[in-house]
N, C-alpha and C positions, 0 to 999 in steps of 0.2 A: 473506685469500682462502682459502676452503674448497677443499681438494684431495682427490680420491679416485683410487685406482688400481683398475682393473678388469682381471682376468687371465682370459682365455678359453683353457683348455687343451683342445686337440683332438688326435686321433691323429697328424695330419700336421704341425701347427704350434701354436705358442703365440703369442697376441696379447695385448699389454699396452697399455692405454689410460689416459692420465692426463687427468683432468678437473679444471678450475678453475671452480668455480661452475657445474657441469654442462656446461661448454663444453670440447670436446675440444681439447687443446693438444699432446699428444704421443701417437704411435702407434708401436709396435714389433711386428714380426712375425718370429718365428724358426722356421725349419723344424726339426722334431724330429730330422731326419737330418743337420742342419748340424753339421760337426765342426771347421770352421776359424774358430772364434770368436776375437775379440780377447782376448789373455791366455793362450791355450793355449801350452804349452811342448812343444817337440819336440827329440828327438835327430835332427838332420838330417845330410845328407852333401853336401859341396860338389861341385856338378856342373860348374861353369864359372866361370872368373875373367874379369872384364872390366876390365883395367887402365885403359882409356880412360875408363871411368865410375868407376873406383876402387871397384868393387863386385863382388859375386859372386852367382851363382844357386845356390840350395840346394834339394835334394830333401827335402821334408817329407811326401811321399806324395800331394800334390795333383797334378792332371793338368797344371798349369802350375808350373814351378819357381818358388820364392819368391825375392824380391829382397832382398839384404842389402848396404847401403852401408857403407863404411869408418867413416863417422861414427856409425853405429849399432852398432858393435862394443862401445862402452862403454869407459871408461877402465880398468876392471878385467878386460879381456879376457884378459890374460896369466894372471891368477889363475884364471879360469874354465877356461882351457885346461889349466893345470897340475893342477887338480882332476880334470878329465875323464881326463887321462893316468894319474894316480895310481889312480883308480877302475878304469880298464881294466887296469892292470898287476896290481893286488892283488885285483881281482874282489870288492871289498867296499865298503860305504859308509864314507866318511870324514867326520869332523866338521870343519866350516869353522872353528870356534873354535880348533882346534889347528893350523891351517895357518899357514904364513908367507906373507903376501901378496906378490905379485910387483909390480915397478914398473909404474906406469900407462903405457899406450901413448901415443905421440905423437899430437897432434891432426892433424898434417899428414902422417901416414905413408902408406904404400902398402898396398893390400889384398894384393898379391903377397907382401909380407914376413910377413904374418900367417896367410894361408890357403893351402892346397894342394888341388889337385883330389883328391877321394876322402877328404878329412879329415872326421872326425865332429865336429860342433859343436852346442852347446846353444843353441837359439834360441827366441824368443817371438814370437807373431803380434802385430804392431803395427797392421796394417790387413787387413781381410778381402779375399778376392779380389773385385775389382770389374771388371765388364765382361770384357774379354779379358785382364786383368792377373791374375797370381798374387798370393798374399799378400805383404805387406810385412813384413819381419822386423826384429827387434833382438836383439843378443846380450847386451844388458844386462837380465838377468833381474830381474823385480820382482813383488811380490805386493801388490796394492792392497786396502786396507781403508777403512773410513769415516773414520778419524782419521789414518791414516798409510800410507805405502808402504814395504815392506821390500825392501832390495836386498842380496843376499848378496855377499861378497867385497869390500866397501868399508867401511872403518871411519870413518863420517862421519854427522853429524846436520845436516839442513837444515830450515829452517822456511819455510812459505809466506809470500811477500811480502805477501799480503792481510791477514795479521795485523799490524796497524799498531803496537800497543803494544809498546814496547821491553821493558818489564818482563815482559809475557806471553810474548814471544818467548824471553827469557832463561830464564824459568821452565820453559817447555816443553822447551827445549834441554837444560837441566840435568836435568830429570826423566827424559826419554827416554834420555839418556846414562847415567843410573844404572841403568836396567832392561834395556837392550838387551845382547845377548851380544857378545863380541868378534868382529871381522871381519864385522859386519853393519851396513849403512848404513840410515838411516831418513830419509824425507822426511815432515815433520809437515804434515798438511793443514789447511786453514782450519777444518774442522769440529772440530778438536781444541781450539780456543780455549775457555778456561775449564773444560776437562774435568779430572776428578780422576785421580790416578795409578792407581786401581783399574780405571777404564774403559780407560785406555791400555794398562795391563799385560795386561788380559784380551784385547784385540784383538791385541797383540803376540804373545801365546802362540798365538793362532789362525793368524796369518801364519807363525810359525816352524814350526808343525805342517805347513802346506802345503809349505814348503820341505823338511822332513824326509821327507814322503811322496814328493816328487819325487826327492830324492836316493836313496831306497831302491830306486827302479826302475832307476836308471842302470846298476848292475853287470850286470844281465841284459838290458838294452835293446839292440836292434839297429836301427841307422839304416836307413830313416827310421821313427820310431815316436813316438807321443804319450806323454809322461811326466807331464804335468799338464793336466787339463782345467779351464778357468776356470769359476767359479761360474755357474750358469744365468743367462740374460738377466734373468729375473725378479728374482733377488737382486742381480744386477749393477746393474740400473736403480735398485733400492731403495737400494743402497749410495751412489749419487751424489745421489739426490733426496729421500731420506726426511727429513722435517722435522715439527715439531709441527703444521703445518697439514694434514697427512694425517688426515682425520677417519675414513675407512673404507678398507680394502683388501679388495676382494671377489674371491674365487677360486672357480671351479666344480669344482675337483679336490681331493680330500682330501689326497693326498700333497703336492702343491705348497703347499696351505694350511698343512700342518704344517711344511714346510721354511721358508716365509716367517715363520710364527709363531716358529719357533726363532731365526731371524736377527734379527727385531725384538726378541725377548726378550733377545738378546745385546747389541744396541746401544742399546736403549731399553726396559728392563724395564717401565716405567710405561705404555708405549704398546702392549703386547702385545695388549690387548683390541680394537685397531682391526682386526685380521685377522678377516674373516668368511667362512665357507663358504657359497656360494650354492647353494641347493637348489631354486630356482624351476623351473617347467615350461617357460617360454619361454627361448630362448637368452639367455645372460647379456648379450651385446652389445646385443640388442634391448631387454632389460629396462631398461638404463640409457641408452637413446636414442643409442647409439654408431653402430649400423649406418646410421641415417639421416644422421647427420653425416658419416660416411665417404663415403657416396654423393654428398653435395653438395660435399664439400671436395677430392676428389682428381681431379676432372675437369680438362679443358683450360681451361674457363671457371669462374671462381669469383666469385659475387656477394658483396658485403660490406656495402653501405650505400646505401639510397635509390636502388636501381637501378644504382649504379656496380659495375664488375666488373673482374676481372683476367683476362688471357690468359696462360697459362703454357706455354711451349714448352721442350723439352729436346733438347739435342744431345750428342754425345760430348765436345765441347770446353767447353760452357758452358750455362747456363740463362738464358732470356730471359723477362722479365715485363713485360707492357704494361698500363698503367693507363688505364682508360676511364671517363668520367663517365656513359655510358649515357644514359638518358632523364631523368636527374636535372635538376631545374630549380628553383632558388631565386631568385626575382626580387628578394628583399631584398638579395642579395649581388651584387657586380659580378663580372665574369669572373675577375679576378685572385684575389679572396677565395674565390670558389667553387672555383677550381682548387686553391688552397692547402688548403681544407677536405677536398676529395676526396683529395688527395695524402697528407694526414696519416692519414686513415682507411685509405687503401691501405697506408701504411707499417706500420700496426698489423697488418693482415691478412697482409702479406708476412712480417713477423717470425714470425707464427704458422705460416704455411705452411712456412717454412724449417725450423722445429722439427718440424712435423708430418710432412713428407715426408723429413726428414733430408737436405735438398739440400746438396751440397758442391761444392767447386771454385769456379768463377767464376760469379757471378750478376750479370746486367746488368738494371737496372730502368729502363724508359722512363716517367717520370712525365709528367703533363700540364704543358705549358710554363708557366713563371711568369717574369714580367719583373722582379719585385722581388728584389733580392739578400737583403733581410732575410728574406723568405719561404723562399728556398732554404737559408739558414743555419739557420732554425728547423726546416725539414724534416730536414736532416742531423742536428741535435741530437735530434729526435724519434725518428729511426731508431735512433740509438745508445741512446736510452732504452728503446725497445721490445725491442731485442736484448740488453739488459743481463742478462736472466735466462737467456739461451741458454748452456748449458754448453760447447758446441763453440767452439773458438777461431775468431774471425772478425775481419775488418778492413773498415771502411767508408770509402769515399772520398767527398768532397763532390760535389755535382752538377756535371757538366761544362756547358759553354756550350750543349750540345745537349739538356740536361735529363736526361742519363743518370747514374744512380748505379751505381757498381761496388762489389760486395761479394765478398770471398773468405771462404769458410767451410770449416772443417776437414772433410775427407772421410775417415771411418774405416770406415764400412760402406756397402754399396750403397744408393742412394736408394730410399726407399719408393715402390712403384708399386702402386696398387690399381685394378682394373678397375671403372669406374663405368657402363659400358654392358653390356648383357646380350644374349647370343645367344638367340634364341628356343629354348626348351627342347623344343618340339614338332617344329619343322621343321629345327632345327640349321643355320639360315642359308640353307636352300634356298628359302624364300619361300612354301612351300605347307604347310598344316597340316591336320590332321583337324578336322572341325567342332567348335567349342568346346562345342556342346550335347552332344557325345558324351564330353566330358572325364570326367564322373562315371562313365560306363560303363567308361572305361579304368581309372579308379581302382578300381572294383568288381572288374574283372577281375584287377587286380593283387592285391587283398585276397583274392579267391577262390584265386588261385595260392598265396599265402602260407599261408592257413589249411588248404587241402585237399591241396596238393601237397607243400609244404615243412613242413607241420605246425607252423607258427609261430603260436601262439595269443595271445601277448602282445607288442605292439609299439607304437611311436609313429609317427605320420605327420606329418612337417614339411612345411608347405605355405604358400603366400602368404597373408597375413592376410585378404585379401578372399575367397579361396576357402574358407579355414577358417571364416569367418563364415557363408558360404553352407551349408557342410556341417553346421553346428551350429544353424542357425536352426529355430525351431519346437519344439513339444513332442515330436513324432515326427520328428525330424530324420533326414537321410540317415545320419549317424553312428550314431544309435540303431538304425535299421533294419539297418545292416550288422553291428553288434555282435550283434544278436539272430539274424540270418540265418546268420552264420558262426560263432557261439558263440566270439567272440574278446574279448579285453580290449585295446581300442585307444584311444590318446590322440591327439587332433588338436592339434598345436602350431603356432601362427602363427610364421612365420620370415621376417623382413623381408629377409634376404639372398637369398632365392629369387626366381626369376622368376615371372610371373603364373601360368603353367601348369606350373610345375616342382614336383617333390615328391621327398622322400627318406624312406625307411623305416629305422627303427632298432629293433634288438631290445631286450630288457629290460636287457641290459648296456650299452646305448647304443652298440653297434657298428652301423655302417651295413650294411644288407642290400643287397647288390649284385644288383639285378634287371635283366637286360639288356633292351634295347629289343625284341629279337625275341619275347619272351614277353609283351609288353604286351597284346596283343589275343588271346592264346590262351585 
């Protein structure tokens, strides 16, 4: 299956889209101002102990205090605490390799025995803030790479259970044991299978450098403060999903393209040429047909095959998906077989939607009723098959006697929400607009203001594709006439993400020109 990654870098957010055979299967959006990403490490301060929950609330600078359970302290918590105390006393960085590790903590201990209110503690974000909840923390610090995970203060090597070969597991364990420093633990990931020592050693050095950079900040850090920022979402996503099936990685920003090329060059030198800088005039998401797919896939109703459709509802507690056959009609199939066929197609689309929207928690699916036990079992097996490529941890229960399937899926980040309906850009929801025949007059007034008042002579106009076609039709088009009349260099860019009468101006550096509504008709 041919896969592509498309990265759209904008001033406010970064969007990543994964395509399999041109079909959108994964979408990630990260705000450029978002600072509480999974993997970030903080020097926090304990604000409150909750003995009844065996947990604590920790201040890491978020408006909501973060949650830390006793079971998330990690067995090496005593060693981490000792390291922090030594750093605080001596006001300088210490080497973990020269430390004497402390005994592991008890699995059934009490949070009150390990933490005190006001105590400084080194923590890592395990889950981003979701809804009204603050971040979820762990005190077991780790640095994830493509082939391994590095854990300071624990002298142990573990191998992924998904590596089945006993000989390969023994080889990897012995190899990593010989190259890792003392007092550092390593979890060998599935991707490390059949990898050479040079590749593993190169990544280990990168992960060790991350820890060293973090440790260097601790002597001068004051809680709450960020001491390590996880690799950007772009590289983080690549780290988990990069494979030889990636034919192209398209990015519209030179700096991000360079960052990704360096990372790909590190983990797969022979695949570095798959990274391409996109310089096209139209928006990158429009160029690869992603905008249209997003608009059709993120609504409440999602059609998937021969008129059948899903209804997707979200609540605070769970997600509910209803399967409907719509106007589908196959006379060659009986009711039972037809229901089974629709349900299987629905299961495939639901598996895609879970990944696409990053839906987590409890998902309840109401399939079309089937009386055959064999069909219900086959549908359960099909759902497991479709979700096999999902990297998030999940569990599926067989259909109940009411035809309901329950799925639990790991929730790490907030669910993806994309607005598929558009507010009228002219009336702003009031229900009354200026006559559409005057729209080109409005645009010309805006261009006149830009050229003669603001002295902006070179800019681009992003507008709905239908309107863009109208402005550029004919030999002496409106675009041509405006360029001559106002002596400007203007590009008209069709943009599918804009409403019918919506428009945005950008200067030559591709920065949005903010023109207020009050001056539109001046």
